[in-house]
MDAnalysis code that builds the backbone (N, CA, C; Angstrom):
import MDAnalysis as mda
import numpy as np

u = mda.Universe.empty(420, n_residues=140, atom_resindex=np.repeat(np.arange(140), 3), trajectory=True)
u.add_TopologyAttr("name", ["N", "CA", "C"] * 140)
u.add_TopologyAttr("resid", np.arange(1, 141))
u.add_TopologyAttr("resname", ["MET", "ILE", "GLN", "ARG", "ILE", "GLN", "THR", "LEU", "TYR", "LEU", "ALA", "GLY", "VAL", "VAL", "ALA", "VAL", "SER", "ALA", "VAL", "LEU", "PHE", "SER", "LEU", "PRO", "MET", "TYR", "ARG", "ILE", "SER", "ASP", "THR", "GLY", "ASP", "ALA", "LEU", "ASN", "GLN", "VAL", "PHE", "THR", "PHE", "ARG", "ASP", "ASN", "ILE", "PHE", "LEU", "THR", "CYS", "LEU", "ASN", "SER", "ILE", "VAL", "ILE", "LEU", "LEU", "ALA", "VAL", "VAL", "ALA", "ILE", "PHE", "LEU", "TYR", "LYS", "HIS", "ARG", "MET", "LEU", "GLN", "VAL", "ARG", "ILE", "CYS", "SER", "LEU", "ASN", "ILE", "LEU", "LEU", "VAL", "SER", "THR", "LEU", "ILE", "VAL", "SER", "VAL", "PHE", "TYR", "PHE", "SER", "ASP", "LYS", "PRO", "VAL", "THR", "ALA", "ASP", "ALA", "THR", "LEU", "ASN", "PHE", "GLU", "PRO", "GLY", "ALA", "TYR", "LEU", "VAL", "LEU", "LEU", "ASN", "LEU", "VAL", "LEU", "LEU", "TRP", "LEU", "SER", "LEU", "ARG", "SER", "ILE", "ARG", "LYS", "ASP", "ASP", "ALA", "LEU", "VAL", "ARG", "SER", "ALA", "ASP", "ARG", "LEU", "ARG"])
u.atoms.positions = np.array([
    [126.804, 102.185, 96.004],
    [125.506, 102.809, 95.857],
    [125.357, 103.351, 94.436],
    [126.279, 104.165, 93.957],
    [126.121, 104.793, 92.651],
    [126.407, 103.801, 91.517],
    [127.119, 102.714, 91.813],
    [127.441, 101.766, 90.755],
    [126.254, 100.884, 90.390],
    [125.200, 100.923, 91.148],
    [124.024, 100.126, 90.830],
    [123.118, 100.884, 89.868],
    [122.565, 100.165, 88.923],
    [121.755, 100.798, 87.884],
    [120.459, 101.354, 88.446],
    [119.913, 100.723, 89.501],
    [118.664, 101.235, 90.060],
    [118.849, 102.612, 90.679],
    [120.057, 102.916, 91.126],
    [120.326, 104.245, 91.658],
    [120.222, 105.291, 90.552],
    [120.706, 104.957, 89.378],
    [120.596, 105.887, 88.256],
    [119.145, 106.080, 87.827],
    [118.376, 105.000, 87.842],
    [116.958, 105.119, 87.500],
    [116.221, 105.988, 88.527],
    [116.518, 105.771, 89.806],
    [115.855, 106.565, 90.850],
    [116.306, 108.022, 90.808],
    [117.565, 108.266, 90.464],
    [118.028, 109.648, 90.292],
    [117.332, 110.304, 89.099],
    [117.049, 109.515, 88.076],
    [116.284, 110.022, 86.941],
    [114.869, 110.398, 87.340],
    [114.269, 109.625, 88.232],
    [112.924, 109.937, 88.743],
    [112.959, 111.263, 89.494],
    [113.993, 111.460, 90.311],
    [114.120, 112.717, 91.061],
    [114.278, 113.889, 90.092],
    [115.118, 113.719, 89.077],
    [115.355, 114.808, 88.119],
    [114.097, 115.139, 87.316],
    [113.409, 114.117, 86.834],
    [112.201, 114.353, 86.034],
    [111.115, 114.992, 86.893],
    [110.975, 114.529, 88.132],
    [109.958, 115.102, 89.019],
    [110.279, 116.551, 89.370],
    [111.554, 116.875, 89.501],
    [111.922, 118.264, 89.784],
    [111.647, 119.159, 88.583],
    [111.856, 118.635, 87.390],
    [111.589, 119.414, 86.170],
    [110.095, 119.637, 85.987],
    [109.283, 118.706, 86.477],
    [107.831, 118.816, 86.306],
    [107.247, 120.056, 86.973],
    [107.929, 120.572, 87.995],
    [107.410, 121.761, 88.667],
    [107.417, 122.985, 87.755],
    [108.306, 123.008, 86.777],
    [108.403, 124.199, 85.931],
    [107.753, 124.026, 84.556],
    [107.496, 122.800, 84.137],
    [106.885, 122.584, 82.825],
    [105.367, 122.733, 82.891],
    [104.761, 123.235, 81.822],
    [103.290, 123.337, 81.805],
    [102.643, 121.973, 81.608],
    [101.478, 121.789, 82.259],
    [100.716, 120.546, 82.114],
    [99.771, 120.625, 80.927],
    [98.985, 121.673, 80.909],
    [98.043, 121.828, 79.820],
    [97.751, 123.307, 79.610],
    [97.165, 123.587, 78.452],
    [96.873, 124.957, 78.052],
    [95.443, 125.009, 77.543],
    [94.713, 126.001, 78.013],
    [93.369, 126.254, 77.499],
    [93.465, 127.495, 76.632],
    [93.158, 127.342, 75.374],
    [93.266, 128.472, 74.457],
    [91.973, 128.638, 73.676],
    [91.684, 129.885, 73.380],
    [90.502, 130.234, 72.614],
    [90.918, 130.423, 71.164],
    [90.012, 130.222, 70.249],
    [90.358, 130.379, 68.839],
    [90.642, 131.828, 68.495],
    [90.038, 132.749, 69.221],
    [90.279, 134.159, 68.970],
    [91.445, 134.714, 69.781],
    [92.187, 133.869, 70.458],
    [93.329, 134.234, 71.311],
    [92.951, 135.187, 72.433],
    [91.677, 135.242, 72.782],
    [91.262, 136.070, 73.911],
    [91.581, 135.358, 75.223],
    [91.548, 134.060, 75.220],
    [91.799, 133.260, 76.413],
    [92.976, 132.341, 76.132],
    [94.019, 132.472, 76.922],
    [95.181, 131.605, 76.772],
    [95.764, 131.379, 78.157],
    [95.340, 130.311, 78.826],
    [95.799, 130.017, 80.174],
    [96.685, 128.786, 80.155],
    [97.796, 128.879, 80.881],
    [98.724, 127.764, 81.016],
    [98.706, 127.310, 82.465],
    [98.581, 126.004, 82.686],
    [98.533, 125.456, 84.033],
    [99.751, 124.567, 84.260],
    [100.371, 124.714, 85.440],
    [101.521, 123.899, 85.821],
    [101.175, 123.093, 87.067],
    [102.123, 122.310, 87.537],
    [101.914, 121.531, 88.756],
    [101.769, 122.441, 89.969],
    [102.394, 123.597, 89.919],
    [102.333, 124.516, 91.057],
    [100.958, 125.156, 91.211],
    [100.116, 125.077, 90.206],
    [98.776, 125.655, 90.294],
    [97.819, 124.799, 91.102],
    [98.143, 123.542, 91.316],
    [97.282, 122.629, 92.057],
    [98.063, 122.089, 93.249],
    [97.579, 122.322, 94.449],
    [98.295, 121.940, 95.664],
    [98.380, 120.416, 95.807],
    [97.359, 119.681, 95.361],
    [97.376, 118.226, 95.447],
    [98.479, 117.636, 94.570],
    [98.592, 118.128, 93.341],
    [99.627, 117.642, 92.434],
    [101.020, 118.012, 92.932],
    [101.148, 119.191, 93.523],
    [102.439, 119.617, 94.062],
    [102.867, 118.727, 95.218],
    [101.954, 118.433, 96.126],
    [102.278, 117.566, 97.267],
    [102.586, 116.148, 96.811],
    [101.818, 115.637, 95.877],
    [102.031, 114.278, 95.392],
    [103.380, 114.158, 94.681],
    [103.724, 115.151, 93.899],
    [105.011, 115.141, 93.200],
    [106.170, 115.281, 94.200],
    [105.978, 116.057, 95.245],
    [107.015, 116.203, 96.274],
    [107.226, 114.894, 97.032],
    [106.149, 114.162, 97.292],
    [106.268, 112.870, 97.975],
    [106.988, 111.871, 97.083],
    [106.737, 111.915, 95.777],
    [107.434, 111.036, 94.836],
    [108.937, 111.314, 94.875],
    [109.317, 112.580, 94.898],
    [110.732, 112.947, 94.977],
    [111.336, 112.450, 96.277],
    [110.645, 112.670, 97.381],
    [111.151, 112.258, 98.688],
    [111.334, 110.746, 98.774],
    [110.363, 109.985, 98.302],
    [110.466, 108.529, 98.349],
    [111.564, 107.998, 97.435],
    [111.780, 108.642, 96.310],
    [112.860, 108.213, 95.418],
    [114.223, 108.458, 96.055],
    [114.377, 109.589, 96.737],
    [115.644, 109.880, 97.427],
    [115.856, 108.891, 98.570],
    [114.815, 108.580, 99.306],
    [114.927, 107.607, 100.401],
    [115.302, 106.237, 99.839],
    [114.708, 105.847, 98.720],
    [115.004, 104.545, 98.125],
    [116.449, 104.469, 97.627],
    [117.004, 105.584, 97.198],
    [118.401, 105.592, 96.756],
    [119.321, 105.203, 97.906],
    [119.057, 105.729, 99.090],
    [119.939, 105.485, 100.228],
    [119.628, 104.185, 100.974],
    [118.640, 103.449, 100.544],
    [118.324, 102.156, 101.155],
    [118.872, 101.001, 100.318],
    [120.034, 101.190, 99.716],
    [120.572, 100.167, 98.823],
    [120.988, 98.896, 99.554],
    [121.208, 98.949, 100.865],
    [121.572, 97.749, 101.619],
    [120.347, 96.932, 102.025],
    [119.199, 97.556, 102.025],
    [117.940, 96.892, 102.407],
    [117.060, 96.779, 101.167],
    [117.332, 95.748, 100.384],
    [116.691, 95.629, 99.075],
    [115.192, 95.392, 99.147],
    [114.730, 94.621, 100.103],
    [113.290, 94.355, 100.187],
    [112.516, 95.615, 100.585],
    [113.087, 96.420, 101.459],
    [112.458, 97.698, 101.802],
    [112.497, 98.649, 100.605],
    [113.578, 98.576, 99.848],
    [113.698, 99.397, 98.643],
    [112.638, 98.986, 97.615],
    [112.354, 97.697, 97.519],
    [111.314, 97.209, 96.609],
    [109.954, 97.735, 97.041],
    [109.679, 97.701, 98.341],
    [108.384, 98.199, 98.835],
    [108.230, 99.691, 98.577],
    [109.293, 100.441, 98.804],
    [109.219, 101.890, 98.574],
    [109.039, 102.188, 97.089],
    [109.717, 101.451, 96.226],
    [109.538, 101.659, 94.785],
    [108.126, 101.269, 94.342],
    [107.579, 100.226, 94.930],
    [106.206, 99.838, 94.597],
    [105.209, 100.903, 95.040],
    [105.422, 101.452, 96.225],
    [104.575, 102.549, 96.695],
    [104.723, 103.771, 95.794],
    [105.942, 104.021, 95.362],
    [106.187, 105.153, 94.477],
    [105.517, 104.952, 93.121],
    [105.473, 103.729, 92.622],
    [104.765, 103.438, 91.374],
    [103.275, 103.713, 91.542],
    [102.732, 103.335, 92.684],
    [101.322, 103.617, 92.972],
    [101.065, 105.124, 93.026],
    [101.972, 105.878, 93.651],
    [101.800, 107.331, 93.735],
    [101.926, 107.997, 92.368],
    [102.849, 107.531, 91.547],
    [102.992, 108.112, 90.209],
    [101.774, 107.771, 89.349],
    [101.221, 106.577, 89.523],
    [99.987, 106.235, 88.803],
    [98.840, 107.148, 89.232],
    [98.765, 107.426, 90.531],
    [97.769, 108.372, 91.031],
    [98.015, 109.762, 90.464],
    [99.272, 110.136, 90.348],
    [99.626, 111.442, 89.779],
    [99.205, 111.534, 88.317],
    [99.385, 110.461, 87.566],
    [98.985, 110.450, 86.155],
    [97.472, 110.607, 86.027],
    [96.739, 109.857, 86.817],
    [95.278, 109.955, 86.781],
    [94.832, 111.351, 87.212],
    [95.480, 111.906, 88.218],
    [95.108, 113.237, 88.724],
    [95.391, 114.335, 87.712],
    [96.474, 114.199, 86.975],
    [96.791, 115.211, 85.956],
    [95.673, 115.289, 84.929],
    [95.201, 114.143, 84.476],
    [94.151, 114.161, 83.463],
    [92.769, 114.414, 84.067],
    [92.599, 114.128, 85.352],
    [91.332, 114.431, 86.023],
    [91.190, 115.928, 86.257],
    [92.243, 116.566, 86.764],
    [92.162, 117.995, 87.050],
    [92.172, 118.851, 85.791],
    [92.573, 118.269, 84.671],
    [92.544, 119.037, 83.433],
    [91.163, 119.041, 82.795],
    [90.226, 118.307, 83.362],
    [88.881, 118.233, 82.825],
    [88.083, 119.453, 83.277],
    [88.493, 120.607, 82.803],
    [87.828, 121.873, 83.124],
    [86.702, 122.094, 82.120],
    [85.660, 122.809, 82.541],
    [84.621, 123.141, 81.566],
    [85.180, 124.079, 80.497],
    [85.173, 123.616, 79.303],
    [85.728, 124.374, 78.190],
    [84.576, 124.875, 77.341],
    [84.620, 126.152, 76.991],
    [83.564, 126.719, 76.154],
    [83.635, 126.110, 74.759],
    [82.680, 126.465, 73.958],
    [82.616, 125.896, 72.612],
    [83.796, 126.337, 71.756],
    [84.322, 127.529, 72.011],
    [85.428, 128.039, 71.203],
    [86.795, 127.672, 71.779],
    [86.845, 127.271, 73.035],
    [88.126, 126.993, 73.682],
    [88.532, 125.536, 73.471],
    [89.835, 125.335, 73.422],
    [90.371, 123.981, 73.276],
    [91.341, 123.695, 74.417],
    [91.462, 122.436, 74.750],
    [92.358, 121.977, 75.801],
    [93.510, 121.234, 75.148],
    [94.723, 121.736, 75.331],
    [95.914, 121.117, 74.754],
    [96.837, 120.665, 75.867],
    [97.228, 119.401, 75.845],
    [98.167, 118.901, 76.838],
    [99.584, 119.270, 76.430],
    [100.353, 119.687, 77.403],
    [101.725, 120.127, 77.189],
    [102.689, 119.010, 77.602],
    [103.999, 119.190, 77.440],
    [104.962, 118.118, 77.768],
    [104.946, 117.678, 79.227],
    [104.560, 118.528, 80.143],
    [104.533, 118.157, 81.549],
    [103.546, 117.044, 81.849],
    [102.465, 116.983, 81.090],
    [101.467, 115.931, 81.311],
    [101.985, 114.580, 80.845],
    [102.810, 114.581, 79.820],
    [103.315, 113.322, 79.288],
    [104.624, 112.884, 79.944],
    [105.340, 113.819, 80.543],
    [106.614, 113.494, 81.179],
    [106.418, 112.682, 82.453],
    [105.222, 112.728, 83.008],
    [104.924, 111.922, 84.196],
    [105.001, 110.432, 83.843],
    [104.695, 110.094, 82.607],
    [104.788, 108.697, 82.170],
    [106.230, 108.198, 82.195],
    [107.184, 109.097, 81.970],
    [108.590, 108.716, 82.045],
    [108.963, 108.301, 83.466],
    [108.382, 108.981, 84.460],
    [108.608, 108.585, 85.854],
    [108.139, 107.159, 86.101],
    [106.998, 106.816, 85.559],
    [106.460, 105.469, 85.739],
    [107.388, 104.420, 85.127],
    [107.898, 104.697, 83.954],
    [108.817, 103.770, 83.286],
    [110.119, 103.641, 84.071],
    [110.668, 104.762, 84.542],
    [111.912, 104.722, 85.313],
    [111.738, 103.963, 86.628],
    [110.614, 104.138, 87.277],
    [110.364, 103.404, 88.520],
    [110.199, 101.911, 88.264],
    [109.555, 101.557, 87.173],
    [109.412, 100.149, 86.841],
    [110.786, 99.528, 86.543],
    [111.638, 100.258, 85.816],
    [112.983, 99.759, 85.531],
    [113.819, 99.615, 86.798],
    [113.674, 100.562, 87.718],
    [114.429, 100.459, 88.972],
    [113.931, 99.287, 89.809],
    [112.636, 99.054, 89.835],
    [112.086, 97.920, 90.573],
    [112.584, 96.599, 89.991],
    [112.621, 96.513, 88.684],
    [113.132, 95.312, 88.027],
    [114.623, 95.109, 88.325],
    [115.388, 96.186, 88.353],
    [116.823, 96.084, 88.641],
    [117.087, 95.698, 90.090],
    [116.276, 96.198, 91.006],
    [116.430, 95.824, 92.416],
    [116.154, 94.337, 92.596],
    [115.149, 93.843, 91.926],
    [114.829, 92.413, 92.033],
    [115.932, 91.542, 91.429],
    [116.520, 91.990, 90.317],
    [117.636, 91.254, 89.734],
    [118.839, 91.266, 90.665],
    [119.094, 92.401, 91.285],
    [120.200, 92.521, 92.228],
    [119.985, 91.594, 93.420],
    [118.772, 91.526, 93.908],
    [118.455, 90.649, 95.034],
    [118.629, 89.181, 94.646],
    [118.219, 88.816, 93.443],
    [118.394, 87.439, 92.982],
    [119.878, 87.097, 92.847],
    [120.682, 88.050, 92.405],
    [122.119, 87.819, 92.284],
    [122.764, 87.609, 93.650],
    [122.380, 88.393, 94.631],
    [122.924, 88.248, 95.981],
    [122.492, 86.918, 96.589],
    [121.257, 86.513, 96.367],
    [120.784, 85.233, 96.908],
    [121.503, 84.055, 96.262],
    [121.780, 84.143, 94.965],
    [122.492, 83.055, 94.312],
    [123.938, 82.981, 94.788],
    [124.544, 84.123, 95.081],
    [125.910, 84.133, 95.625],
    [125.921, 83.568, 97.035],
    [124.882, 83.788, 97.803],
    [124.791, 83.228, 99.150],
    [124.632, 81.708, 99.107],
    [123.957, 81.200, 98.093],
    [123.789, 79.747, 97.987],
    [125.106, 79.066, 97.655],
    [125.991, 79.743, 96.953],
    [127.268, 79.151, 96.579],
    [128.233, 79.032, 97.752],
    [128.030, 79.853, 98.767],
    [128.948, 79.815, 99.919],
    [128.773, 78.641, 100.752],
])
C-alpha cells in the first residue's frame, strides 16, 4: 500500500486539505486600515463540508489499493469535488467591496490548486499501475 506512488499523492491531498482549514483564503482590507477582515475555510460551512468530503474520499481511496477501478472512480469524483471547491472559493470571495476596500487572495485560495494537481497525478499513477498488472496477467 505505502510503496505505491499514488498512496503518497493521496496522502499529500489529505495533508494539504487539512492545512487548508487553518490558512486564510482571502482578506478584505481598507486603505485606511479601518477594515481588515480575514476569511478562512471555517467561515463558510459549504467550503468546510466540501473540504472534509475531499479528505474522507482521499483516505478511502488510499485503502482501496486492491480495487484499482474503484480507486480510479473515487479519484475522479474527488477531482470533480476539488474543482467545485476551487470555483466556490472564488465565488464566495465575490463580496461587495467598497470603493476604498480591496480584496486580496491569500495562500489558502491558491493551495487548493495543489490538491487538483496531486489528485491528477494519483489518477495517472493508478492507471499506470493497472496497465502494469494487466500486462503481467497477459504474460501468464
